GUDOSE-527421 format. One record per residue (C-alpha): residue number from 0; residue in one letter; x, y, z. Coordinates in Angstrom, 3 decimals, m for minus. Layout:
node resi:NUM	resn:A	x:X	y:Y	z:Z
...
//
This chain:
node resi:0	resn:M	x:m65.598	y:m39.137	z:m32.243
node resi:1	resn:S	x:m62.250	y:m37.892	z:m31.035
node resi:2	resn:F	x:m59.957	y:m40.327	z:m29.281
node resi:3	resn:T	x:m57.292	y:m39.803	z:m26.648
node resi:4	resn:T	x:m53.877	y:m41.320	z:m26.131
node resi:5	resn:D	x:m55.212	y:m42.806	z:m22.871
node resi:6	resn:Q	x:m57.822	y:m44.736	z:m24.858
node resi:7	resn:L	x:m55.125	y:m45.906	z:m27.258
node resi:8	resn:E	x:m52.978	y:m47.066	z:m24.353
node resi:9	resn:A	x:m55.888	y:m49.008	z:m22.831
node resi:10	resn:L	x:m56.439	y:m50.793	z:m26.151
node resi:11	resn:E	x:m52.757	y:m51.613	z:m26.510
node resi:12	resn:V	x:m52.672	y:m53.099	z:m22.986
node resi:13	resn:A	x:m55.714	y:m55.253	z:m23.789
node resi:14	resn:I	x:m54.189	y:m56.421	z:m27.078
node resi:15	resn:A	x:m50.882	y:m57.272	z:m25.400
node resi:16	resn:S	x:m52.607	y:m59.260	z:m22.664
node resi:17	resn:G	x:m55.026	y:m61.004	z:m25.039
node resi:18	resn:T	x:m58.152	y:m59.830	z:m23.251
node resi:19	resn:L	x:m61.263	y:m58.570	z:m25.019
node resi:20	resn:K	x:m62.338	y:m56.197	z:m22.226
node resi:21	resn:V	x:m61.072	y:m52.636	z:m22.194
node resi:22	resn:R	x:m61.571	y:m50.298	z:m19.241
node resi:23	resn:H	x:m61.158	y:m46.568	z:m19.592
node resi:24	resn:G	x:m62.169	y:m44.497	z:m16.614
node resi:25	resn:D	x:m65.506	y:m45.741	z:m15.302
node resi:26	resn:R	x:m66.432	y:m47.365	z:m18.601
node resi:27	resn:E	x:m65.754	y:m50.949	z:m19.716
node resi:28	resn:E	x:m66.293	y:m52.334	z:m23.187
node resi:29	resn:T	x:m66.101	y:m55.924	z:m24.383
node resi:30	resn:F	x:m65.034	y:m56.550	z:m27.968
node resi:31	resn:Q	x:m66.027	y:m59.524	z:m30.090
node resi:32	resn:S	x:m62.521	y:m60.395	z:m31.238
node resi:33	resn:L	x:m58.878	y:m59.450	z:m31.055
node resi:34	resn:D	x:m59.168	y:m58.368	z:m34.682
node resi:35	resn:A	x:m61.809	y:m55.800	z:m33.693
node resi:36	resn:L	x:m59.451	y:m54.407	z:m31.037
node resi:37	resn:I	x:m56.613	y:m54.161	z:m33.546
node resi:38	resn:R	x:m58.807	y:m52.413	z:m36.139
node resi:39	resn:L	x:m59.930	y:m49.840	z:m33.569
node resi:40	resn:R	x:m56.348	y:m49.352	z:m32.374
node resi:41	resn:D	x:m55.241	y:m48.678	z:m35.955
node resi:42	resn:R	x:m58.133	y:m46.242	z:m36.452
node resi:43	resn:I	x:m57.232	y:m44.356	z:m33.273
node resi:44	resn:R	x:m53.562	y:m44.234	z:m34.291
node resi:45	resn:A	x:m54.552	y:m42.799	z:m37.670
node resi:46	resn:E	x:m56.853	y:m40.186	z:m36.138
node resi:47	resn:L	x:m54.153	y:m39.152	z:m33.676
node resi:48	resn:G	x:m51.617	y:m38.907	z:m36.503
node resi:49	resn:L	x:m49.433	y:m41.680	z:m35.088
node resi:50	resn:V	x:m49.306	y:m43.822	z:m38.236
node resi:51	resn:G	x:m46.256	y:m43.695	z:m40.464
node resi:52	resn:A	x:m45.629	y:m45.167	z:m43.885
node resi:53	resn:N	x:m45.721	y:m48.720	z:m42.500
node resi:54	resn:N	x:m49.154	y:m48.295	z:m40.865
node resi:55	resn:G	x:m47.636	y:m48.152	z:m37.397
node resi:56	resn:R	x:m46.103	y:m51.593	z:m37.628
node resi:57	resn:S	x:m42.432	y:m52.362	z:m37.356
node resi:58	resn:V	x:m40.571	y:m55.001	z:m39.298
node resi:59	resn:G	x:m37.557	y:m56.874	z:m38.001
node resi:60	resn:Y	x:m35.317	y:m59.425	z:m39.640
node resi:61	resn:A	x:m33.594	y:m62.229	z:m37.795
node resi:62	resn:T	x:m29.890	y:m62.807	z:m38.316
node resi:63	resn:H	x:m27.667	y:m65.645	z:m37.274
node resi:64	resn:S	x:m24.030	y:m66.552	z:m37.334
node resi:65	resn:K	x:m22.114	y:m69.808	z:m37.016
node resi:66	resn:G	x:m19.523	y:m67.939	z:m34.988
node resi:67	resn:L	x:m16.690	y:m69.075	z:m37.244
node resi:68	resn:G	x:m15.389	y:m65.667	z:m38.199
//
């Protein structure tokens, strides 16, 4: 099955909002878990060639300062 960026966007909106229902066009699908949504999102990203060396995830590090310098 070939996926579209519109389908990817619909999944990402559902993941961000925490819902298990995804609507694309006139079709709606209910997933069993957030994990299932994330796995499908990662699969679509891979098939669309949108996955880099870090599997499409970004890493950030927190910093802090006492403001004494």
